[in-house]
N, C-alpha and C positions, 0 to 999 in steps of 0.2 A: 269594412265590408268590402269583399273582393268584387270587382266590376265583371260585367258579362264576358268582356274580351279575356279577361285573365282566367274566369271560368273555362272559358272555351280553349284557352292555350293549356291549361292545366288538363282538362279532359284529352285533349288530342296527346299529349305526351304519355299519359297514364295509359290510354288505348295503344298507342304506338309500342309500347314496352309490352303491354297485355298481348298485342298481336302475335309477336315473336315467341313469346312464353308459350300461347296457345298453340301455335304451329308445332314446335318443339314437342310439346306435351302430346298434341295429335299423334305425331309421329312414333312416339315412343308407346302410347297407350292403345292406340287402335289396334295393332297387331296382336295385343294381348288378349283381346277380343274377336279375333280371327276376321278383322276387318283391314284391310290393305287399300289404301288410297296412294296415289301418285304424288308426288311433290306438289305439283300444280293443283291437283284436287285438294291437298291440304292448304296451299296459299288460298284457294278459293273459299274453302270453308273458314278459314280464318278472315278473310275480307268480310264475309257475312257477319260472323259474329263481332267484328271490330264495329261495324257501322251501328250495330244494334247495342253494343256496349258503349260507343261514343255518344248516342242519343240518351241512352240511361244515364250514364254519367253526368252529362250536361244537365239533363231535367231535374235529377236529384241535387245537384249542387245548388240550381236555382231556387228548388223547393226550401233546400234548408236555410240558404241565405234569406229567404223570404220570411220564415220564422223568426229570424232574429232582426228584423228591421225595426227601428225604433217607432213607435206609434207618434202620430201627430199629436201635437197638444190640443186639448180641449179649447174651443173658441172661449174668451172671457164673456161674460154676460155683459150686456150693454154697450159692447164695442162695435163699431159698424165699419167695413170697408169700403 
C-alpha cells in the first residue's frame, strides 16, 4: 500500500504536469470560443484549477487506498488482552 507521503508526491507531480497542459490548452482553446486571456490570466486560472486538482487527486487516492486495506482479524473467542 502507498504511504500518505508518496500519495502526496504522486499527486503533486501529476498536478504539475497537468498545470502546464491546462495552461497550454487554455491558450489554444479559449480563443476558439472568442475568449481572450493574457498569459498571466491563464496562469492564474491554471493555479486555481491546480489547487482543486491536487486536493481531488489526493483525496481520491486516499479513498481508494482505504478500500484495499486488509481487514483486522476477528478476535479469537476466549482470549483476553
